[in-house]
MDTraj code that builds the backbone (N, CA, C; nanometers):
import mdtraj as md
import numpy as np

residues = "MET THR VAL ASP ALA PRO GLN PRO PHE SER LYS PRO ASP ALA ASP TYR PHE CYS ARG LEU ARG ILE GLU GLY LEU GLN PRO ALA PRO ILE ILE ILE GLN THR THR GLY THR GLU PRO ALA GLN ALA LEU MET SER GLY LEU THR GLU ILE SER ALA ARG LEU SER VAL SER LEU SER ASP PHE LEU SER GLU ALA ARG ILE GLY GLY ASP LEU ALA PRO ALA VAL GLY".split()
xyz = np.array([
    [-0.2143, 0.8579, -0.3829],
    [-0.1365, 0.7382, -0.3626],
    [-0.2219, 0.6188, -0.4004],
    [-0.1597, 0.5234, -0.4636],
    [-0.2256, 0.3994, -0.5015],
    [-0.1537, 0.2836, -0.4339],
    [-0.2311, 0.1960, -0.3730],
    [-0.1753, 0.0766, -0.3086],
    [-0.2390, -0.0440, -0.3758],
    [-0.1584, -0.1243, -0.4406],
    [-0.2100, -0.2471, -0.5012],
    [-0.2290, -0.3531, -0.3935],
    [-0.3214, -0.4428, -0.4173],
    [-0.3416, -0.5545, -0.3254],
    [-0.2172, -0.6433, -0.3273],
    [-0.1747, -0.6931, -0.2118],
    [-0.0599, -0.7842, -0.2099],
    [-0.0858, -0.9054, -0.2993],
    [0.0181, -0.9458, -0.3707],
    [0.0094, -1.0580, -0.4635],
    [0.1189, -1.1586, -0.4325],
    [0.0923, -1.2879, -0.4556],
    [0.2001, -1.3858, -0.4365],
    [0.2986, -1.3769, -0.5526],
    [0.4246, -1.4077, -0.5237],
    [0.5213, -1.4211, -0.6322],
    [0.4769, -1.5392, -0.7180],
    [0.5397, -1.5612, -0.8303],
    [0.4917, -1.6604, -0.9266],
    [0.4887, -1.8036, -0.8732],
    [0.5744, -1.8374, -0.7787],
    [0.5725, -1.9737, -0.7236],
    [0.4631, -1.9835, -0.6158],
    [0.3902, -2.0918, -0.6095],
    [0.2812, -2.1042, -0.5120],
    [0.3247, -2.0940, -0.3656],
    [0.4455, -2.1357, -0.3344],
    [0.4913, -2.1349, -0.1950],
    [0.5781, -2.0128, -0.1636],
    [0.5786, -1.9151, -0.2526],
    [0.6656, -1.7982, -0.2362],
    [0.5995, -1.6915, -0.1505],
    [0.6784, -1.5923, -0.1140],
    [0.6293, -1.4792, -0.0361],
    [0.5399, -1.3899, -0.1217],
    [0.4941, -1.2811, -0.0607],
    [0.4046, -1.1858, -0.1270],
    [0.4766, -1.0538, -0.1510],
    [0.4276, -0.9784, -0.2496],
    [0.4798, -0.8445, -0.2735],
    [0.3630, -0.7475, -0.2827],
    [0.3919, -0.6210, -0.2558],
    [0.2912, -0.5160, -0.2612],
    [0.3542, -0.3946, -0.3281],
    [0.2865, -0.3391, -0.4283],
    [0.3359, -0.2183, -0.4965],
    [0.2562, -0.0977, -0.4500],
    [0.3278, 0.0106, -0.4255],
    [0.2669, 0.1366, -0.3853],
    [0.3194, 0.2457, -0.4774],
    [0.2334, 0.3394, -0.5112],
    [0.2704, 0.4464, -0.6041],
    [0.2277, 0.5797, -0.5439],
    [0.3239, 0.6734, -0.5344],
    [0.2952, 0.8077, -0.4832],
    [0.3110, 0.9046, -0.5993],
    [0.2083, 0.9836, -0.6228],
    [0.2122, 1.0816, -0.7306],
    [0.2059, 1.2220, -0.6735],
    [0.2697, 1.3165, -0.7426],
    [0.2602, 1.4564, -0.7053],
    [0.3736, 1.5108, -0.6209],
    [0.4627, 1.4273, -0.5741],
    [0.5754, 1.4757, -0.4938],
    [0.6954, 1.5084, -0.5797],
    [0.7083, 1.4405, -0.6915],
    [0.8192, 1.4594, -0.7843],
    [0.7609, 1.4581, -0.9254],
    [0.8377, 1.4981, -1.0251],
    [0.7850, 1.4946, -1.1620],
    [0.7371, 1.3545, -1.2028],
    [0.8098, 1.2520, -1.1643],
    [0.7698, 1.1146, -1.1949],
    [0.7161, 1.0491, -1.0677],
    [0.6215, 0.9570, -1.0819],
    [0.5703, 0.8878, -0.9628],
    [0.6799, 0.8096, -0.8911],
    [0.6664, 0.7977, -0.7602],
    [0.7551, 0.7153, -0.6793],
    [0.6879, 0.5792, -0.6684],
    [0.7569, 0.4747, -0.7088],
    [0.7012, 0.3399, -0.7017],
    [0.7853, 0.2588, -0.6054],
    [0.7176, 0.1982, -0.5097],
    [0.7836, 0.1182, -0.4065],
    [0.7248, -0.0224, -0.4131],
    [0.8093, -0.1227, -0.4022],
    [0.7621, -0.2598, -0.3925],
    [0.8210, -0.3205, -0.2666],
    [0.7344, -0.3722, -0.1807],
    [0.7797, -0.4354, -0.0575],
    [0.7351, -0.5812, -0.0574],
    [0.7962, -0.6598, 0.0301],
    [0.7642, -0.8018, 0.0371],
    [0.7319, -0.8425, 0.1800],
    [0.6732, -0.9580, 0.1923],
    [0.6441, -1.0149, 0.3227],
    [0.6088, -1.1613, 0.3079],
    [0.6122, -1.2343, 0.4178],
    [0.5786, -1.3763, 0.4119],
    [0.4278, -1.3973, 0.4042],
    [0.3512, -1.2945, 0.4381],
    [0.2045, -1.2980, 0.4300],
    [0.1584, -1.1692, 0.3632],
    [0.0377, -1.1673, 0.3047],
    [-0.0113, -1.0461, 0.2396],
    [-0.0120, -0.9235, 0.3318],
    [-0.0581, -0.9404, 0.4554],
    [-0.0651, -0.8268, 0.5482],
    [0.0735, -0.7717, 0.5794],
    [0.1720, -0.8587, 0.5889],
    [0.3080, -0.8137, 0.6169],
    [0.3644, -0.7334, 0.4995],
    [0.3377, -0.7771, 0.3769],
    [0.3831, -0.7030, 0.2591],
    [0.3185, -0.5645, 0.2547],
    [0.1894, -0.5579, 0.2843],
    [0.1188, -0.4295, 0.2861],
    [0.1721, -0.3387, 0.3957],
    [0.1887, -0.3914, 0.5153],
    [0.2376, -0.3112, 0.6275],
    [0.3783, -0.2590, 0.6013],
    [0.4617, -0.3403, 0.5400],
    [0.5970, -0.2954, 0.5057],
    [0.5916, -0.1769, 0.4099],
    [0.5009, -0.1827, 0.3138],
    [0.4867, -0.0726, 0.2189],
    [0.4376, 0.0550, 0.2848],
    [0.3382, 0.0431, 0.3698],
    [0.2852, 0.1615, 0.4387],
    [0.3900, 0.2223, 0.5316],
    [0.4676, 0.1380, 0.5972],
    [0.5741, 0.1864, 0.6843],
    [0.6811, 0.2596, 0.6031],
    [0.7156, 0.2055, 0.4872],
    [0.8139, 0.2692, 0.3993],
    [0.7638, 0.4059, 0.3514],
    [0.6385, 0.4142, 0.3139],
    [0.5811, 0.5420, 0.2679],
    [0.5836, 0.6448, 0.3806],
    [0.5397, 0.6065, 0.5004],
    [0.5374, 0.7028, 0.6107],
    [0.6783, 0.7508, 0.6446],
    [0.7776, 0.6628, 0.6332],
    [0.9165, 0.7035, 0.6584],
    [0.9640, 0.8022, 0.5522],
    [0.9316, 0.7767, 0.4271],
    [0.9730, 0.8677, 0.3198],
    [0.9069, 1.0043, 0.3318],
    [0.7851, 1.0066, 0.3860],
    [0.7143, 1.1333, 0.4029],
    [0.7431, 1.1985, 0.5377],
    [0.8213, 1.1339, 0.6210],
    [0.8579, 1.1837, 0.7550],
    [0.7364, 1.2115, 0.8430],
    [0.6411, 1.1198, 0.8410],
    [0.5242, 1.1273, 0.9288],
    [0.5059, 0.9915, 0.9949],
    [0.4413, 0.9920, 1.1104],
    [0.4155, 0.8640, 1.1766],
    [0.3107, 0.7874, 1.0958],
    [0.3130, 0.6577, 1.1085],
    [0.2170, 0.5748, 1.0361],
    [0.0741, 0.6079, 1.0780],
    [0.0512, 0.6327, 1.2072],
    [-0.0843, 0.6654, 1.2522],
    [-0.1319, 0.7984, 1.1943],
    [-0.0435, 0.8992, 1.1851],
    [-0.0818, 1.0260, 1.1228],
    [-0.1071, 1.0075, 0.9735],
    [-0.0242, 0.9286, 0.9094],
    [-0.0391, 0.9042, 0.7669],
    [-0.1736, 0.8389, 0.7358],
    [-0.2166, 0.7463, 0.8209],
    [-0.3410, 0.6725, 0.7962],
    [-0.4641, 0.7363, 0.8608],
    [-0.4466, 0.8484, 0.9278],
    [-0.5576, 0.9055, 1.0055],
    [-0.6808, 0.9373, 0.9221],
    [-0.6652, 0.9737, 0.7965],
    [-0.7806, 1.0054, 0.7127],
    [-0.7896, 0.9119, 0.5922],
    [-0.7306, 0.7945, 0.6039],
    [-0.7302, 0.6995, 0.4927],
    [-0.8702, 0.6440, 0.4677],
    [-0.8960, 0.6176, 0.3422],
    [-1.0209, 0.5528, 0.3004],
    [-0.9841, 0.4344, 0.2136],
    [-1.0530, 0.3271, 0.2348],
    [-1.0258, 0.2062, 0.1590],
    [-1.1355, 0.1883, 0.0559],
    [-1.0956, 0.1662, -0.0673],
    [-1.1926, 0.1438, -0.1735],
    [-1.2539, 0.2722, -0.2237],
    [-1.3536, 0.2569, -0.3049],
    [-1.4232, 0.3715, -0.3620],
    [-1.5431, 0.4073, -0.2786],
    [-1.6552, 0.4229, -0.3438],
    [-1.7796, 0.4608, -0.2769],
    [-1.8310, 0.3413, -0.1975],
    [-1.8299, 0.3537, -0.0657],
    [-1.8734, 0.2430, 0.0202],
    [-2.0164, 0.2602, 0.0682],
    [-2.0936, 0.3430, -0.0024],
    [-2.2343, 0.3611, 0.0331],
    [-2.3080, 0.2300, 0.0139],
    [-2.4052, 0.2017, 0.1022],
    [-2.4788, 0.0757, 0.0880],
    [-2.5562, 0.0720, -0.0443],
    [-2.5608, -0.0463, -0.1011],
    [-2.6368, -0.0631, -0.2254],
    [-2.7852, -0.0511, -0.1976],
    [-2.8527, 0.0156, -0.2862],
    [-2.9981, 0.0309, -0.2725],
    [-3.0633, -0.0784, -0.3533],
    [-3.1490, -0.1582, -0.2869],
    [-3.2098, -0.2754, -0.3483],
    [-3.3103, -0.2449, -0.4470],
])
top = md.Topology()
chain = top.add_chain()
for i, resn in enumerate(residues, 1):
    res = top.add_residue(resn, chain, resSeq=i)
    for name in ("N", "CA", "C"):
        top.add_atom(name, md.element.get_by_symbol(name[0]), res)
traj = md.Trajectory(xyz[None], top)
């Protein structure tokens, strides 16, 4: 699954949208776009939609989630 960072709509005072992509469940990827008045709300709406489509609770869905790539500390 890929979750894009929430982005503002083209107008500066507009709401935010978040795109999520699920691969491997169907022949074509499932793409969902959700909105919110703030970036966190757009993201949460997307995660809630995904957990509903997968018929799992949001806490179970996120139980083994990792954010970003390799988060190992940089060696100086």
